[in-house]
N, C-alpha and C positions, 0 to 999 in steps of 0.2 A: 544661075549667075547673079540674078537680081538680088536674091537673099544674101549671097556672099558679099556683094558690094555694100549692102546695107550694114551687114555685120562689121565689115572693115571700117566703114565710116564711123560707126558707133565706137569701135575700139580705139580709133584715132582720137575721137573726142574725149574718151575716158583718159587716154594718155596725156592729152593736152591739159585736162583738168588737174591731173596729178602733178604736172610740171609747173603749174601756176606758182608764181613766186611773190613774196612780199619784200619790198625795198624800204628801208627805214633811214631817215635822217633825223638824228636827235641832237638838238642844240640847246645850250644854256649859257647865259652870261652872268657871272657874279661880279667879276672884277672889271669895272669900267675905267679904272685908272684914276679914281678921284673920290669925291664925297658921295657920288651916286652908287657906290657899290652895294650889292645885295648879298644876302647870306646863304640862301638855300637853292638858288637857281641852277648852279652847276651841278649840285647834288641831284636836283630834279632830273636833269638830262641823263646823268649816269644811272639813276634808278630806273628811268624809263628804258634805257638801253638794256639793262639787266632783265627786265620783264620781257622785252621783245626778243631777247635771245632764246626764249622758249618757243618762239614762233618761226624764226628765220636766222640765217647767218649773214644775210645781206644788210648789215647795219653800219652806218657811218656816224661817228660821234665827233662833234665840235664843241669846244667850251671856251669861254672867256675871250682872250685875245685872238684866238683862232676863228672866232665868229665875226669876222669882218664881212661887210656887205659882199665883197667880191668872192670870198671863200664860201660863204653860205650859198650864194646863187650858183657858183660853180659846182658845188657838191650836189645841189638840188637838180641842176641841169644834167649832170652825169647820171643821176638816178632816173630822171625822166627819159633820157635817151636809151637807157638799158631796158626799162620796163616795156613789156609787150602786152598785147590784148589778153585779158584774163588775169593779169598781174595786179597787185595793189601797191600803191605808194603811200607811206605814212610819214608825215612830217611833224616833229614836236619842237616847240620853242618855249623856253622859260627865261624871262628877263624883263627889262623895262619895255613899256609900250607907250605910244602916243596916238592921238586920233589918226587912224588910217595907216598905221605902220608899227612894226616892231623895231626895237632899237638894237641894232648890231653893235659890236664893240666900237666901231668907228663912226657909223652914220646910219640913219634910218633905212629900213627896207620896207617899201610899201606893200600892202596886200595886193596891189595891182601887179607888182613884180612877181610875187609868188604865184598868184592865180594865172598869170600869163605863161609862166614856165609850165605849170601843171597842165594847162590847156593844150599844150603842144605834144604831150606824152600820149602814147597808145594805151597806157594802163587803163584798166576798166574802172578802177576806183582810186581816188586820191583823197586821203583823209588827213586833215590837219588838226593838231591840238595846240592851242595857243594859250599860254599862261602868262598874261601881261595886262597891265592897266589899259583901259579903254579898248580892250580886245573886241568888244561888240561893234566897233566901227569898221570891222572887216566887211560889213554889209551896208554901211551907212554912207550913201552917196549924196546926202542932202546938205552937208555942211559947207559945201562950196570951197573946200580947201584943195591944195594940190594933192593931198593924200586921200583921194576918193576911193571907196571900196569897189572891187570888181567881182565879188563873189556872186552877186545877183545874176541869174540867167545861166549859170553853169549847171550841167546835167549830170556830171560824174564826180563832182567835188563835194566834200563834206568838211565843214569847219565846226569843231566843237571848241568854244572859246570860254575863257574863265569868267567873264563879266559883261555887263551891259556897257554901252558906249561911254556913259558918264561915270562909271564906277572904277574903283581901284581893285587890283588883284592882291590878295593878302598873303603874306608869308607867315608861317607859324613855327617859331623855334621849338615849341613843344612837340609838334608833329615831325619836325626835321624836313619839312617840305611845305610848299604852298598848299592852301586848302584845295585848290583845283587839282594840282598834280597828285596829291595824296588820294583824293577820290578817284581820279583816273586810274592810278596804279591798282588800287583795290578792285575797281570795277573790271579791269582787264583780266584779272586772275580769278574771276568767278563771282564776286559779290553782286555783280549786276545781272547775273544770269536768271532772269525772271521766270522763264519757263523750264529751267533745269535741263536743257538739251546740250550743255557743255559748249555752247557757241555764244559768243558775245556779239550782238548786233549793234549797229549805230544807235538805234532808238533805245535799246535796253541800257546801253552804256551812258547815254545822255541823261536818261531819267534817274539813274543812280547818282551820277555826278551832281545833277541839279539839286536833288534832295539833300545830299550829304553836305554840299558847300553852303547851301542856305542855312542848314541847321548849325554847322560849325561857325559860320560867320555871323550868326544871329540876325539873319535876313539883311545883311549889308552887301552881300555879293551874290549875283545871280548869273550863273553860266548860261550861255546861249547856244542853240543849235541852228546852224545855217546850212541847209541842205534841201534838195528836192525830196519829196516824199518817196520817190522811186528808189532812193538810197537808204531809207530807214532800216531795211532788213539786210543790208550788206553786213557780212560777218567780218568783224575786226580781228578777233582772236578766238582760238579754241583752247579749252583748258581741260585738265584731267581731274 
């Protein structure tokens, strides 16, 4: 009976692993309704969605005027509520940024807001990709502003961001995407697979993005990895 019980427990664990899901929220704002419009960011979000469609059907896409603070947080909250232990949450944003916040269509959304929602989710891994100016301030709590970062101290969250706190995130009309997003997309579909096991880990992906963006930007833009070392080997995507 003891052996049967052990076998049943193992079988249940295997089934649970097979049922693990990935929930994606892809957002991009190109049209801010004025002189601050961008050219590639909505396209960034759509291209990210297309890549993630090879991994999951649970994808929400919001672009431009639909990326209000309320709608973005509502969509993220819905994903956080649905995700269970063993699941992954992936959040992507491309658009304007400011110290301590991303700029939704109507008003800033602080990294505190994002981290706070993610912290309440049962998901085992929460991975955020931020392509925005000053994105490195996601972890910078030393500036004394109202937009202080909250990523420090989280044990199940990963932020791979496009630049250092003081840097700008560059769009490239030639690439048809931002430097960061282009490297991210290429990395997710296999170019970052350092050991050739068909699995893209957090650290593999970051190392590829970092080198590619520095090269393309001629050392003007430096992506940052904000994550505990325990998350470095977390698998982001699998590719064929």
